[in-house]
C-alpha positions as CSV (number, residue, x, y, z in Angstrom):
1,M,0.0,0.0,0.0
2,N,1.3,3.4,-1.0
3,I,0.3,6.9,0.1
4,T,1.6,9.6,-2.3
5,K,1.3,13.3,-2.3
6,L,0.4,14.6,-5.7
7,S,1.6,17.9,-7.3
8,S,-2.0,19.2,-6.9
9,G,-1.6,18.9,-3.1
10,R,-4.0,16.0,-2.9
11,Y,-3.1,12.5,-1.7
12,R,-3.4,9.2,-3.5
13,V,-3.6,5.8,-1.9
14,R,-2.9,2.9,-4.1
15,E,-2.4,-0.9,-3.9
16,T,-2.0,-3.7,-6.5
17,K,-3.7,-7.1,-5.8
18,N,-3.8,-10.0,-8.2
19,G,-2.5,-7.8,-11.1
20,K,-5.2,-5.2,-10.6
21,T,-4.5,-1.7,-9.2
22,Y,-6.9,0.0,-6.7
23,S,-6.5,3.7,-6.3
24,A,-8.3,6.7,-4.7
25,N,-7.5,10.4,-4.5
26,L,-8.2,12.3,-1.2
27,D,-8.1,16.0,-0.2
28,H,-6.2,15.2,3.0
29,K,-3.4,12.9,4.0
30,P,-5.0,9.8,5.4
31,T,-3.7,7.7,8.3
32,Q,-2.5,4.2,7.6
33,K,-5.7,2.8,9.1
34,E,-7.9,5.1,7.0
35,A,-6.1,4.2,3.8
36,R,-6.3,0.5,4.6
37,E,-10.1,0.8,5.1
38,I,-10.6,2.7,1.8
39,L,-8.6,0.1,-0.2
40,D,-10.3,-2.8,1.5
41,N,-13.7,-1.4,0.7
42,M,-12.7,-0.9,-2.9
43,Q,-11.4,-4.5,-3.2
44,L,-14.5,-5.9,-1.6
45,S,-16.6,-4.2,-4.2
46,D,-14.7,-6.0,-6.9
47,P,-16.9,-8.6,-8.6
48,I,-14.3,-11.3,-8.0
49,L,-14.0,-10.5,-4.3
50,A,-17.6,-9.5,-3.6
51,D,-18.8,-13.1,-3.4
52,R,-16.3,-14.2,-0.8
53,T,-18.7,-13.6,2.2
54,G,-19.4,-17.0,3.7
55,M,-17.2,-18.7,1.1
56,T,-15.2,-21.7,2.5
57,F,-11.6,-22.2,1.6
58,S,-12.6,-25.2,-0.5
59,E,-14.9,-23.0,-2.6
60,A,-12.3,-20.3,-2.8
61,Y,-9.7,-22.8,-4.0
62,E,-12.1,-24.0,-6.8
63,G,-12.7,-20.4,-7.8
64,F,-8.9,-19.7,-7.8
65,I,-8.2,-22.7,-10.1
66,S,-11.0,-21.8,-12.4
67,A,-9.8,-18.3,-12.8
68,K,-6.2,-19.4,-13.5
69,S,-6.9,-22.5,-15.6
70,S,-5.8,-20.9,-18.8
71,I,-2.7,-19.2,-17.3
72,L,-1.1,-21.8,-15.0
73,S,0.7,-24.7,-16.6
74,P,-0.9,-28.2,-16.4
75,S,1.9,-29.4,-14.1
76,T,1.3,-26.4,-11.7
77,I,-2.4,-27.1,-11.5
78,K,-1.7,-30.7,-10.9
79,G,0.7,-29.7,-8.1
80,Y,-2.0,-27.4,-6.6
81,R,-4.5,-30.2,-6.6
82,T,-2.1,-32.5,-4.8
83,A,-1.4,-29.9,-2.2
84,F,-5.1,-29.2,-1.7
85,R,-5.8,-32.9,-1.1
86,G,-3.3,-32.8,1.7
87,L,-5.2,-30.1,3.6
88,P,-7.3,-31.3,6.5
89,E,-11.1,-31.3,6.2
90,W,-11.5,-28.8,9.0
91,F,-9.4,-26.2,7.2
92,R,-11.2,-26.7,3.9
93,G,-14.5,-25.9,5.5
94,I,-13.5,-22.7,7.3
95,S,-15.1,-19.5,6.1
96,L,-12.5,-17.6,4.1
97,Q,-13.0,-14.4,6.2
98,K,-12.3,-16.3,9.5
99,I,-9.0,-17.8,8.5
100,D,-6.1,-16.3,10.4
101,R,-2.5,-17.0,11.1
102,T,-3.2,-19.6,13.9
103,H,-5.2,-21.7,11.5
104,V,-2.5,-21.7,8.8
105,Q,0.3,-22.3,11.3
106,K,-1.6,-25.4,12.6
107,V,-1.9,-26.7,9.0
108,V,1.8,-26.2,8.4
109,N,2.8,-27.7,11.8
110,D,0.6,-30.9,11.3
111,Y,1.7,-31.4,7.7
112,S,5.4,-31.1,8.7
113,A,5.1,-34.2,10.9
114,N,5.3,-36.6,7.9
115,H,6.2,-34.5,4.8
116,S,9.4,-32.9,3.6
117,P,10.1,-29.2,4.1
118,K,9.7,-28.6,0.3
119,T,6.3,-30.3,0.2
120,V,5.2,-28.3,3.2
121,K,6.4,-25.1,1.5
122,N,4.4,-26.0,-1.7
123,Q,1.2,-26.5,0.3
124,Y,1.7,-23.2,2.1
125,G,2.3,-21.6,-1.2
126,L,-1.2,-22.8,-2.4
127,V,-2.9,-21.5,0.7
128,S,-1.2,-18.1,0.4
129,A,-2.0,-17.9,-3.3
130,V,-5.7,-18.6,-2.7
131,L,-6.0,-16.1,0.2
132,N,-4.1,-13.4,-1.7
133,F,-6.3,-14.0,-4.8
134,Y,-9.4,-13.1,-2.7
135,G,-7.8,-10.1,-1.1
136,C,-7.4,-11.7,2.3
137,R,-4.8,-10.5,4.7
138,E,-1.5,-12.3,4.5
139,C,-0.8,-15.1,7.1
140,P,2.9,-15.3,7.5
141,V,3.9,-18.4,9.4
142,T,7.0,-20.3,10.5
143,L,8.0,-23.0,8.0
144,P,10.2,-26.0,8.6
145,Q,13.9,-25.5,7.9
146,A,14.8,-26.3,4.3
147,Q,17.0,-29.3,3.8
148,K,20.3,-28.8,1.9
149,A,20.0,-30.4,-1.5
150,T,22.5,-33.1,-2.2
151,V,23.1,-33.5,-5.9
152,Y,24.2,-36.9,-7.2
153,I,25.9,-36.7,-10.5
154,P,26.5,-40.0,-12.4
155,S,30.1,-40.6,-13.4
156,K,31.2,-41.3,-16.9
157,E,31.6,-45.0,-15.9
158,D,28.1,-45.1,-14.5
159,V,26.6,-43.8,-17.7
160,A,28.7,-46.2,-19.8
161,K,27.3,-49.1,-17.8
162,L,23.8,-47.9,-18.2
163,L,24.2,-47.5,-22.0
164,Q,25.6,-51.0,-22.2
165,M,22.5,-52.4,-20.5
166,A,20.2,-50.4,-22.9
167,S,22.2,-51.2,-26.1
168,G,20.1,-52.4,-28.9
169,G,16.8,-51.9,-27.2
170,K,14.0,-49.3,-27.5
171,Y,15.2,-47.5,-24.4
172,E,18.7,-46.7,-25.8
173,V,17.5,-43.6,-27.7
174,P,15.8,-41.8,-24.7
175,I,18.7,-42.6,-22.4
176,R,21.2,-41.2,-24.9
177,L,19.1,-38.1,-25.4
178,G,19.1,-37.7,-21.7
179,M,22.9,-37.6,-21.9
180,Y,22.5,-34.5,-24.2
181,G,20.8,-32.7,-21.4
182,L,17.2,-33.2,-22.5
183,R,14.5,-33.3,-19.9
184,R,12.2,-36.4,-19.9
185,S,9.2,-34.3,-20.9
186,E,11.1,-33.0,-23.9
187,I,12.2,-36.5,-25.0
188,L,8.7,-37.9,-24.8
189,A,7.4,-35.1,-27.0
190,L,9.9,-35.5,-29.8
191,T,8.9,-37.0,-33.2
192,L,10.9,-37.9,-36.4
193,D,9.9,-34.5,-37.9
194,D,12.1,-32.8,-35.2
195,L,15.2,-34.5,-36.6
196,A,16.7,-32.7,-39.7
197,P,18.8,-34.4,-42.4
198,D,21.9,-32.7,-40.9
199,N,21.2,-34.4,-37.5
200,T,19.9,-31.1,-36.0
201,L,17.3,-31.9,-33.4
202,T,14.7,-29.2,-32.7
203,I,13.3,-29.1,-29.1
204,N,10.2,-26.9,-28.9
205,K,7.6,-28.9,-26.9
206,A,7.1,-31.1,-23.9
207,L,4.8,-33.9,-22.9
208,V,3.5,-33.2,-19.4
209,E,1.0,-34.8,-17.0
210,S,-2.1,-32.8,-16.2
211,V,-5.2,-33.6,-14.2
212,N,-6.8,-34.9,-17.4
213,G,-3.9,-37.0,-18.5
214,S,-0.9,-36.3,-20.8
215,M,-0.8,-33.3,-23.0
216,I,1.7,-31.5,-25.3
217,K,2.7,-28.0,-24.3
218,T,5.5,-25.6,-24.9
219,T,8.9,-26.2,-23.3
220,K,9.5,-25.3,-19.6
221,T,11.0,-21.9,-20.4
222,T,11.7,-19.7,-23.4
223,A,15.4,-20.8,-23.2
224,S,14.3,-24.4,-23.3
225,T,13.2,-24.0,-26.9
226,R,16.4,-24.8,-28.8
227,T,18.3,-26.9,-31.4
228,I,21.1,-29.3,-30.7
229,V,23.2,-31.5,-33.0
230,I,23.3,-35.3,-32.1
231,D,25.9,-37.8,-33.2
232,Q,25.6,-39.7,-36.4
233,Q,25.2,-43.1,-34.7
234,L,22.3,-41.9,-32.6
235,A,20.6,-40.2,-35.6
236,D,20.9,-43.4,-37.6
237,L,19.5,-45.4,-34.7
238,I,16.4,-43.1,-34.5
239,R,15.8,-43.3,-38.2
240,Q,16.2,-47.0,-38.2
241,Q,13.6,-47.6,-35.5
242,G,11.3,-45.0,-37.0
243,C,10.6,-43.0,-33.8
244,I,12.2,-41.4,-30.8
245,Y,10.3,-43.3,-28.1
246,D,6.8,-44.8,-28.2
247,G,6.4,-45.9,-24.6
248,S,5.2,-44.3,-21.4
249,A,7.2,-42.1,-19.0
250,T,6.5,-44.6,-16.1
251,R,7.7,-47.5,-18.1
252,L,10.9,-45.7,-19.1
253,S,11.7,-44.9,-15.4
254,M,11.0,-48.5,-14.4
255,I,13.3,-49.9,-17.1
256,I,16.1,-47.5,-16.1
257,S,15.8,-48.6,-12.5
258,T,16.0,-52.3,-13.6
259,Y,19.1,-51.6,-15.7
260,E,20.8,-49.8,-12.8
261,E,20.0,-52.7,-10.4
262,A,21.3,-55.3,-12.8
263,A,24.5,-53.3,-13.4
264,G,25.1,-52.7,-9.7
265,L,24.7,-48.9,-10.1
266,P,23.2,-46.5,-7.5
267,H,19.7,-45.6,-8.4
268,F,19.3,-42.3,-10.4
269,P,16.4,-41.1,-12.6
270,L,16.7,-40.0,-16.2
271,H,16.9,-36.4,-15.1
272,K,20.3,-37.1,-13.5
273,L,21.8,-37.5,-16.9
274,R,21.0,-33.8,-17.4
275,H,23.3,-33.2,-14.4
276,F,25.9,-35.4,-16.0
277,F,25.7,-33.5,-19.2
278,A,26.4,-30.2,-17.5
279,S,29.3,-31.4,-15.4
280,Y,30.9,-33.5,-18.1
281,M,30.8,-30.7,-20.7
282,H,32.2,-28.4,-18.1
283,D,35.1,-30.8,-17.5
284,L,35.7,-31.0,-21.2
285,G,36.3,-27.2,-21.3
286,Y,33.0,-25.9,-22.8
287,S,32.0,-22.5,-21.6
288,D,29.1,-22.0,-19.2
289,K,27.3,-20.1,-22.0
290,Q,27.7,-22.9,-24.4
291,I,26.4,-25.5,-21.9
292,Q,23.6,-23.3,-20.8
293,E,22.3,-22.8,-24.3
294,A,22.7,-26.5,-25.3
295,G,20.9,-27.7,-22.1
296,G,18.1,-25.1,-22.3
297,W,18.7,-23.5,-18.9
298,S,17.1,-20.0,-18.6
299,S,20.0,-18.8,-16.4
300,N,23.4,-20.0,-15.4
301,H,22.6,-19.8,-11.7
302,V,21.5,-23.3,-11.1
303,M,23.9,-24.7,-13.6
304,K,26.9,-23.0,-12.0
305,T,26.0,-23.4,-8.4
306,V,24.7,-27.0,-8.5
307,Y,25.7,-28.9,-11.6
308,T,29.0,-27.7,-13.2
309,H,31.0,-27.2,-10.1
310,A,30.0,-30.3,-8.1
311,M,32.9,-32.3,-9.6
312,D,35.2,-29.4,-9.2
313,L,34.4,-29.2,-5.5
314,D,35.1,-32.9,-5.0
315,E,38.5,-32.6,-6.8
316,A,39.3,-29.5,-4.7
317,K,38.6,-31.4,-1.4
318,R,40.9,-34.2,-2.5
319,G,43.6,-31.6,-3.3
320,M,43.2,-30.0,0.1
321,A,43.5,-33.4,1.8
322,G,46.7,-34.1,-0.2
323,H,48.3,-30.8,0.7
324,L,47.5,-31.1,4.4
325,G,48.7,-34.7,4.3
326,Q,52.1,-33.5,3.1
327,I,52.6,-31.4,6.2
């Protein structure tokens, strides 16, 4: 909320909620309480907010999803629905106007007993989004301490063993594409039309899960839409089998786990090959910019802080131990 003195000598109170700006000009400088009351009354007269009297959180949630259905991605909506199912019945039935910080903190506290901090944070994000959408006061709470992420990066030897297990089968192509830094959703959406005669592969779509099943959508970010060049052997294999991959995402994940168990490898999903791509290319001397563009990262922050330097840090720690050992 802003209170601004205008050149005319009048005062303007203004606030933006849900992408809409509410503003009023006054002949005098209002107090914070007065300005808050004026803006609250304006927001309550908004058609979207006017019907919230007596509305339960469950009803508000459905209204929120309906209003955002064409804006939010299918995966985001699916995540919201999962988070909503985790809310207790007593909270879903509370009148929206009666929800306060103590209610939200209890939900967070109870949910934290058997869920990870990240999952709890996602659920709190949904509650906050719904309350904010209907112009309710914010309910800041104490969230569980986030766990430090540990990133496992398959070694070159791990990947070679996995490829040996997949050699000659229908799962070799998706696994090898994962080594090029492709996300699973991007691999599943690829068709033969995306492979050019010069072995350039165009990545401009993704197959994602929604509440209504699988659907094709645009890539995760603008930077994810890109072209890469694949090796001749892989290109020939794709043309020979007549498709990229014609199975399900679940089946692919299960087969990879089976291969890893048979080869005595630690379990890692297909997405970890994306980590391998970033680190291995970094070790080979490719620049961060080149790796970022080929892998479709929108920024180099995650790539630099998580992927590319993980192997560097391990090597540095060994070096430190060696130098101290010499003393």
